[in-house]
C-alpha positions as CSV (number, residue, x, y, z in Angstrom):
1,X,109.5,-12.8,50.5
2,X,111.0,-11.5,52.9
3,X,111.4,-7.9,52.0
4,X,107.7,-8.2,51.5
5,X,106.9,-9.3,55.1
6,X,108.7,-6.8,55.9
7,X,107.0,-4.0,54.3
8,X,103.9,-5.7,55.0
9,X,104.8,-5.6,58.9
10,X,105.8,-1.4,59.0
11,X,102.7,-1.1,56.5
12,X,100.4,-2.7,59.6
13,X,103.1,-0.7,62.2
14,X,101.6,2.7,60.8
15,X,98.1,2.1,60.7
16,X,98.5,0.6,64.4
17,X,100.2,3.6,65.0
18,X,97.7,6.1,63.3
19,X,94.8,4.8,64.5
20,X,95.9,4.6,67.7
21,X,97.2,9.2,67.2
22,X,93.1,8.7,66.2
23,X,91.2,7.2,69.2
24,X,94.0,9.1,72.0
25,X,93.1,12.4,69.9
26,X,89.3,11.3,69.6
27,X,89.7,10.4,73.4
28,X,91.3,13.7,74.7
29,X,88.5,15.7,72.6
30,X,85.7,13.6,74.4
31,X,87.4,14.4,77.7
32,X,87.4,18.3,77.3
33,X,83.7,18.5,76.0
34,X,82.8,16.5,78.9
35,X,85.1,18.2,81.0
36,X,83.8,21.9,79.1
37,X,79.8,20.4,79.5
38,X,81.0,19.7,83.9
39,X,81.8,23.0,83.9
40,X,79.2,25.0,82.3
41,X,76.5,22.7,84.4
42,X,79.3,23.4,88.1
43,X,78.1,27.4,86.8
44,X,74.3,26.7,86.1
45,X,74.2,24.7,89.6
46,X,76.0,28.4,90.8
47,X,74.2,30.3,89.2
48,X,70.8,28.8,90.6
49,X,72.4,27.8,93.8
50,X,70.2,24.5,93.5
51,X,70.6,23.0,97.0
52,X,67.7,21.8,98.9
53,X,68.3,24.4,101.4
54,X,68.2,27.7,98.8
55,X,66.2,26.3,95.7
56,X,62.7,27.5,96.7
57,X,64.4,31.0,98.4
58,X,65.4,31.2,94.5
59,X,62.3,31.5,93.4
60,X,60.9,33.3,95.5
61,X,63.1,36.4,94.7
62,X,63.1,35.6,91.3
63,X,59.2,35.7,91.7
64,X,59.9,39.6,93.4
65,X,62.4,40.6,90.6
66,X,59.7,40.8,88.0
67,X,56.9,42.1,89.7
68,X,59.2,45.0,92.0
69,X,57.5,48.6,91.2
70,X,59.6,50.6,94.5
71,X,62.6,51.5,95.3
72,X,65.1,53.6,97.4
73,X,64.2,57.2,96.2
74,X,63.4,60.6,97.4
75,X,60.8,62.6,96.4
76,X,61.9,65.7,92.7
77,X,60.8,68.9,95.2
78,X,62.8,67.5,98.3
79,X,66.5,69.1,98.4
80,X,68.0,65.9,98.7
81,X,66.7,64.9,95.0
82,X,69.7,66.0,93.2
83,X,67.1,67.6,90.3
84,X,67.1,70.4,89.0
85,X,65.2,70.8,85.7
86,X,62.3,73.2,86.5
87,X,61.4,74.5,83.1
88,X,58.7,73.8,83.1
89,X,57.7,75.8,86.6
90,X,59.6,78.9,84.1
91,X,58.1,78.5,81.8
92,X,54.7,78.1,83.2
93,X,56.1,81.6,85.0
94,X,56.4,83.2,81.9
95,X,53.1,82.1,80.7
96,X,51.4,83.4,83.8
97,X,53.4,87.0,84.1
98,X,52.3,87.4,80.2
99,X,48.5,86.8,81.3
100,X,48.7,89.3,83.8
101,X,50.1,92.1,82.2
102,X,47.7,91.1,79.1
103,X,44.8,92.5,81.9
104,X,46.5,95.2,82.7
105,X,47.6,96.6,79.1
106,X,43.3,95.9,78.4
107,X,42.4,97.8,81.3
108,X,44.6,100.6,80.1
109,X,43.6,100.2,76.1
110,X,40.4,100.4,77.6
111,X,40.5,103.3,79.7
112,X,42.3,105.3,78.1
113,X,42.6,104.8,74.8
114,X,46.1,104.6,72.3
115,X,48.3,107.0,73.3
116,X,51.2,106.4,72.0
117,X,52.2,109.2,70.1
118,X,55.6,109.0,67.4
119,X,55.5,113.2,67.4
120,X,55.7,113.5,71.3
121,X,58.2,110.7,71.3
122,X,60.6,113.7,69.5
123,X,59.6,116.1,71.3
124,X,61.2,114.1,74.2
125,X,64.6,114.8,72.8
126,X,63.7,118.0,70.8
127,X,62.2,120.9,72.1
128,X,62.7,123.5,68.5
129,X,63.0,120.8,65.5
130,X,65.7,123.6,64.7
131,X,67.8,123.7,67.3
132,X,70.0,120.1,68.5
133,X,71.6,121.6,72.4
134,X,72.4,117.7,73.0
135,X,73.4,116.6,70.0
136,X,76.3,119.7,69.3
137,X,77.6,119.2,73.2
138,X,78.4,115.5,71.8
139,X,80.5,116.1,69.2
140,X,82.5,119.4,71.4
141,X,83.0,116.0,73.3
142,X,85.8,115.0,70.8
143,X,87.9,118.7,72.2
144,X,88.7,116.9,75.6
145,X,89.9,113.5,73.5
146,X,92.1,115.9,71.7
147,X,93.5,117.3,74.9
148,X,93.8,113.5,76.1
149,X,95.6,111.8,72.9
150,X,98.0,115.7,72.8
151,X,98.7,115.4,76.4
152,X,99.8,111.9,76.6
153,X,102.4,112.5,73.2
154,X,103.9,115.6,74.9
155,X,104.7,112.9,78.1
156,X,105.4,109.6,75.6
157,X,108.8,112.2,74.3
158,X,109.1,113.8,77.4
159,X,108.0,117.5,76.1
160,X,106.6,118.0,79.3
161,X,106.7,115.9,83.4
162,X,104.8,113.7,85.2
163,X,104.0,116.1,87.2
164,X,102.8,118.3,84.6
165,X,100.8,116.0,82.8
166,X,99.0,114.2,85.9
167,X,97.5,117.8,86.1
168,X,96.6,118.7,82.4
169,X,95.0,115.4,82.7
170,X,92.6,116.3,85.9
171,X,91.5,119.7,84.0
172,X,90.5,117.5,81.6
173,X,89.1,115.3,83.3
174,X,86.5,117.9,85.2
175,X,86.1,119.6,82.5
176,X,84.4,117.1,81.0
177,X,82.3,116.6,83.9
178,X,81.4,120.6,84.4
179,X,81.4,121.7,81.3
180,X,78.7,119.8,80.5
181,X,76.3,119.7,83.7
182,X,76.9,123.9,83.6
183,X,75.3,123.7,79.5
184,X,72.9,121.6,80.5
185,X,71.6,123.3,83.7
186,X,72.3,126.9,81.7
187,X,70.6,126.4,77.9
188,X,66.3,125.9,78.3
189,X,66.4,124.8,74.8
190,X,68.0,121.4,76.1
191,X,64.9,118.1,77.4
192,X,65.7,116.5,79.9
193,X,66.2,113.8,78.1
194,X,68.2,114.7,75.9
195,X,70.5,115.7,78.8
196,X,70.5,112.3,79.5
197,X,71.4,111.2,76.5
198,X,74.5,114.4,76.6
199,X,75.4,113.6,80.0
200,X,75.7,110.4,79.8
201,X,78.5,110.0,76.7
202,X,80.6,112.8,79.3
203,X,80.4,110.2,82.0
204,X,81.1,107.2,79.7
205,X,84.2,109.4,78.4
206,X,85.5,110.7,82.0
207,X,85.7,106.6,82.4
208,X,87.1,106.0,79.2
209,X,89.8,108.6,79.1
210,X,90.5,107.9,83.3
211,X,91.6,103.9,81.8
212,X,93.2,105.7,78.8
213,X,95.8,107.6,81.1
214,X,96.2,105.2,84.0
215,X,97.4,102.5,81.0
216,X,99.5,104.6,78.9
217,X,101.6,105.8,82.9
218,X,101.6,102.1,83.6
219,X,103.8,102.5,80.1
220,X,105.7,104.0,80.6
221,X,107.0,102.6,83.6
222,X,107.7,99.5,82.4
223,X,109.5,101.9,80.3
224,X,111.3,103.1,81.7
225,X,112.0,99.9,83.8
226,X,114.0,99.1,80.3
227,X,111.3,96.8,79.6
228,X,109.9,95.9,76.3
229,X,106.9,95.0,75.8
230,X,103.5,95.8,78.3
231,X,103.2,92.7,81.2
232,X,100.5,90.3,80.7
233,X,98.0,92.7,83.6
234,X,97.7,95.6,80.6
235,X,97.6,94.2,77.9
236,X,95.8,91.3,76.4
237,X,97.0,88.1,76.7
238,X,95.6,86.1,73.9
239,X,96.0,88.9,71.8
240,X,98.6,86.7,69.4
241,X,96.1,84.0,69.9
242,X,93.3,86.8,68.9
243,X,94.7,87.9,65.7
244,X,97.1,86.5,64.8
245,X,95.0,84.5,61.9
246,X,93.5,88.1,60.7
247,X,96.1,90.6,59.9
248,X,96.2,92.6,63.0
249,X,99.6,93.4,64.7
250,X,100.6,94.2,68.1
251,X,101.1,97.2,69.3
252,X,103.7,98.4,72.1
253,X,103.5,101.7,73.8
254,X,103.7,104.6,72.0
255,X,103.2,103.6,69.0
256,X,99.4,103.5,70.1
257,X,99.1,107.2,70.2
258,X,97.3,107.8,67.3
259,X,94.5,108.9,66.1
260,X,92.2,105.5,65.1
261,X,93.8,103.6,68.3
262,X,92.1,106.0,70.0
263,X,88.7,106.7,68.3
264,X,88.7,102.6,68.3
265,X,88.6,102.5,72.3
266,X,85.4,105.5,72.2
267,X,83.3,103.3,70.2
268,X,84.3,100.3,71.8
269,X,82.3,99.2,73.6
270,X,84.7,98.9,77.2
271,X,85.6,101.0,79.3
272,X,89.1,99.1,80.6
273,X,91.9,100.6,77.8
274,X,94.5,98.4,76.2
275,X,96.9,98.5,73.6
276,X,95.8,95.0,72.5
277,X,92.2,94.1,71.8
278,X,90.7,90.6,71.8
279,X,89.3,91.3,67.7
280,X,86.9,88.5,66.3
281,X,88.0,87.8,62.6
282,X,85.3,89.3,61.2
283,X,82.4,90.5,60.8
284,X,78.7,88.5,61.6
285,X,76.0,90.0,59.2
286,X,73.3,87.5,59.8
287,X,74.3,88.4,64.2
288,X,74.4,92.4,63.1
289,X,71.2,92.4,61.3
290,X,69.8,90.9,64.3
291,X,70.8,92.7,67.4
292,X,69.7,95.3,65.0
293,X,66.7,94.4,64.6
294,X,65.9,93.8,68.7
295,X,67.4,96.6,69.0
296,X,65.0,98.8,66.9
297,X,62.0,96.3,67.9
298,X,62.6,96.8,72.4
299,X,62.8,101.0,71.7
300,X,60.0,101.3,70.4
301,X,58.5,99.0,72.7
302,X,60.0,101.1,76.0
303,X,58.9,104.2,74.4
304,X,55.0,103.2,73.7
305,X,54.9,101.2,77.4
306,X,56.4,104.4,78.4
307,X,53.7,106.6,76.5
308,X,50.9,104.6,77.0
309,X,51.0,103.9,81.3
310,X,52.4,106.9,81.8
311,X,49.0,109.6,81.3
312,X,49.6,112.9,82.9
313,X,48.0,112.3,86.1
314,X,50.1,111.9,88.5
315,X,48.5,108.8,90.1
316,X,48.7,107.2,87.3
317,X,52.1,106.7,87.1
318,X,52.0,104.5,90.4
319,X,51.0,102.1,87.9
320,X,53.8,102.5,85.8
321,X,55.5,99.0,85.7
322,X,59.3,100.4,85.9
323,X,60.6,96.7,87.1
324,X,59.6,95.5,83.5
325,X,60.7,98.4,81.5
326,X,64.1,98.1,83.1
327,X,64.2,95.0,82.6
328,X,63.4,95.5,79.0
329,X,66.2,98.3,78.9
330,X,68.8,95.9,80.3
331,X,68.1,93.8,77.3
332,X,68.2,96.5,74.5
333,X,71.6,98.0,76.2
334,X,73.5,95.2,77.1
335,X,72.8,92.2,75.3
336,X,71.5,93.6,72.1
337,X,73.0,97.1,71.6
338,X,76.3,96.1,73.0
339,X,76.7,93.3,70.9
340,X,75.5,95.1,68.0
341,X,78.1,98.0,67.7
342,X,81.1,95.0,69.7
343,X,80.6,93.4,66.2
344,X,80.6,96.0,64.1
345,X,84.0,97.2,65.9
346,X,85.4,92.9,65.9
347,X,85.5,93.5,69.8
348,X,86.4,89.8,70.5
349,X,85.4,90.4,74.5
350,X,81.5,89.8,74.7
351,X,81.1,89.5,78.2
352,X,79.1,93.0,79.1
353,X,76.8,91.0,81.9
354,X,77.3,87.6,84.3
355,X,74.7,85.9,85.9
356,X,73.5,88.5,88.0
357,X,69.7,87.4,87.9
358,X,70.4,83.8,90.5
359,X,72.6,87.0,92.6
360,X,72.1,85.8,96.2
361,X,73.9,89.3,97.9
362,X,74.0,92.6,96.5
363,X,77.6,92.7,95.8
364,X,77.5,89.9,93.7
365,X,74.8,91.5,91.6
366,X,76.4,95.3,91.3
367,X,79.8,93.2,89.9
368,X,77.5,91.0,87.4
369,X,74.8,93.8,86.5
370,X,77.7,95.7,84.3
371,X,80.4,94.0,84.0
372,X,82.1,97.2,82.1
373,X,81.9,99.3,84.6
374,X,82.9,96.4,87.6
375,X,86.3,95.8,85.4
376,X,86.9,99.3,85.7
377,X,86.1,99.9,89.4
378,X,87.7,97.2,89.9
379,X,91.0,98.1,87.4
380,X,91.2,102.0,88.1
381,X,89.5,102.3,91.9
382,X,89.2,100.1,94.1
383,X,92.7,97.6,93.2
384,X,94.5,100.9,92.8
385,X,93.1,102.0,96.3
386,X,94.2,99.1,98.1
387,X,98.2,99.5,96.6
388,X,97.5,102.9,99.0
389,X,96.9,100.9,101.9
390,X,93.0,101.2,102.1
391,X,91.3,99.1,103.5
392,X,88.8,96.9,101.2
393,X,86.4,98.0,103.1
394,X,87.2,101.8,102.7
395,X,87.9,100.9,99.2
396,X,84.2,99.2,98.6
397,X,82.5,101.9,101.1
398,X,84.4,104.5,98.0
399,X,83.4,102.3,95.5
400,X,79.6,102.3,96.4
401,X,80.0,106.8,97.0
402,X,81.4,107.0,93.8
403,X,78.1,105.5,92.2
404,X,76.4,106.9,94.4
405,X,77.9,110.0,92.4
406,X,76.8,109.3,88.9
407,X,73.6,108.5,89.5
408,X,72.5,111.3,91.2
409,X,74.4,113.2,88.7
410,X,72.7,111.5,85.0
411,X,69.8,112.6,87.2
412,X,69.3,115.7,89.2
413,X,71.5,117.7,86.5
414,X,68.9,116.9,83.1
415,X,66.2,117.7,85.7
416,X,67.5,120.7,87.6
417,X,66.7,120.0,90.4
418,X,68.3,118.0,93.3
419,X,66.7,116.4,95.9
420,X,69.3,113.5,95.8
421,X,67.0,110.2,96.2
422,X,69.4,108.8,93.7
423,X,72.3,109.2,95.8
424,X,71.0,107.8,99.2
425,X,68.9,104.7,97.3
426,X,72.8,103.9,96.3
427,X,74.2,104.7,99.6
428,X,71.7,103.2,101.6
429,X,72.8,99.6,99.6
430,X,75.3,99.1,102.2
431,X,73.2,98.9,105.4
432,X,70.8,96.4,102.4
433,X,74.6,94.5,101.9
434,X,75.5,93.7,105.4
435,X,71.9,92.3,106.4
436,X,71.2,90.3,102.7
437,X,74.1,88.5,103.9
438,X,74.5,88.3,107.0
439,X,70.4,87.3,108.1
440,X,69.9,85.6,104.6
441,X,71.0,82.0,102.4
442,X,70.4,80.5,99.3
443,X,67.4,81.5,98.0
444,X,66.1,84.1,100.8
445,X,69.2,85.9,100.0
446,X,67.8,85.8,95.5
447,X,64.6,86.7,97.1
448,X,65.8,89.4,98.8
449,X,67.9,90.6,95.3
450,X,64.8,90.6,93.8
451,X,63.4,92.5,95.8
452,X,65.5,95.2,96.3
453,X,65.7,96.0,92.1
454,X,61.3,95.6,91.7
455,X,60.2,97.9,95.4
456,X,63.4,100.1,95.6
457,X,64.4,101.6,91.9
458,X,60.7,102.2,91.4
459,X,59.8,104.1,94.7
460,X,63.1,106.6,93.5
461,X,62.1,106.8,89.6
462,X,58.5,107.9,90.7
463,X,60.3,110.4,94.4
464,X,61.6,112.4,90.7
465,X,58.6,111.9,88.5
466,X,56.0,113.3,92.2
467,X,59.0,116.5,93.0
468,X,59.1,117.4,88.7
469,X,55.5,117.5,88.2
470,X,54.8,119.3,91.6
471,X,58.1,121.8,90.7
472,X,56.9,122.7,86.3
473,X,53.2,121.2,86.1
474,X,51.1,122.9,89.4
475,X,53.3,125.6,89.9
476,X,52.3,126.4,86.5
477,X,48.5,125.0,86.6
478,X,48.8,127.9,89.5
479,X,50.2,130.6,88.1
480,X,47.8,130.1,84.9
481,X,45.2,129.4,87.6
482,X,45.8,133.4,88.8
């Protein structure tokens, strides 16, 4: 009995303990829930600010937010708005340009008819189908290329002194300019267009071989200083990355003095020589085909525009859209043609131009519209003059003078008349650059650059056309009348 009563009392104690624990847990849980509900209510009160003082204001602010349609902001065309997407305006300008030029084309067709003649295009390059003087002159240029290569080979092994090599290079480079010029002036069978083509090739060769001579000279100087490889300033800094997956080997001097190397440099679209050019991994056939189609179409468009809007009457020549033809030629040469050649040669550096159309100063335009020439002038002409102690202004003037000389060389010699219009036009860029840089900024400067392109270049062209017409056609007409 006693044991049974003890067991009963133990069970009762356990039940009492369990019940007490459950009650305490329920109270804790209930208290936690009440606390949580209290916190939520307090938070809601804080959010609503439900106080007698501001209850009316909260309702009014909520109503204002719900129906408000205004905020502090600038108009899109204001300079403070930060808006810069004017693509629709640009499209409108293109549409207006197309429509206005289409009207001029229709007027020209109605007045003169179709003047495009493929046979006449051929006659621009050849007077006699059995005589190709311009092509023969271009083939002869290989003599000067080989001369430069063999002079460098002799210098690399020490067969001739540095002074003798410099003298031979000067003779070779001078002959590159004077021999074709004399040939064009003497030969009557070469046309002006053929002369321009031949002299352009020789001018490019002159700049290339000058760079070829300079870089190899730098290599010899480094080799004499006990250096084993070219420094980053004389060779492509990304050559290992660019060529590492394509199987091209890193070339060091004098292993570069080969026929393959110099002719690769002659054909790639650059004027600055390097021992190791950046190379693209493969030839993209679709890209190549697109550039080829662009070249064919745009060249036909240029020739058609020249023939259609340039009838043999001088007053009508004033209506020639020189600027439009120049823009098409820029795209044809610097984008389509140079990319085509670069893709074919797997040449990796495709920066042939920059955003010259955004130029706000004249120097910015001349340093960005023709990158190969700009790099050559900077590397082989401007910086060497600074090293020799010439100040920046003098070096810049010398660069403009050199550019003016080649512009006149490429125009006056093929036309066989010396008027210096191209030379003076280039030299006039110097005061124009000062005026624009001093007095005009931003969009006004950009407008001034465009005005110089639209007005200046066509005026120089028309002056040459006028003088050529007077020299050849009027004199021929007078002799026929007599």
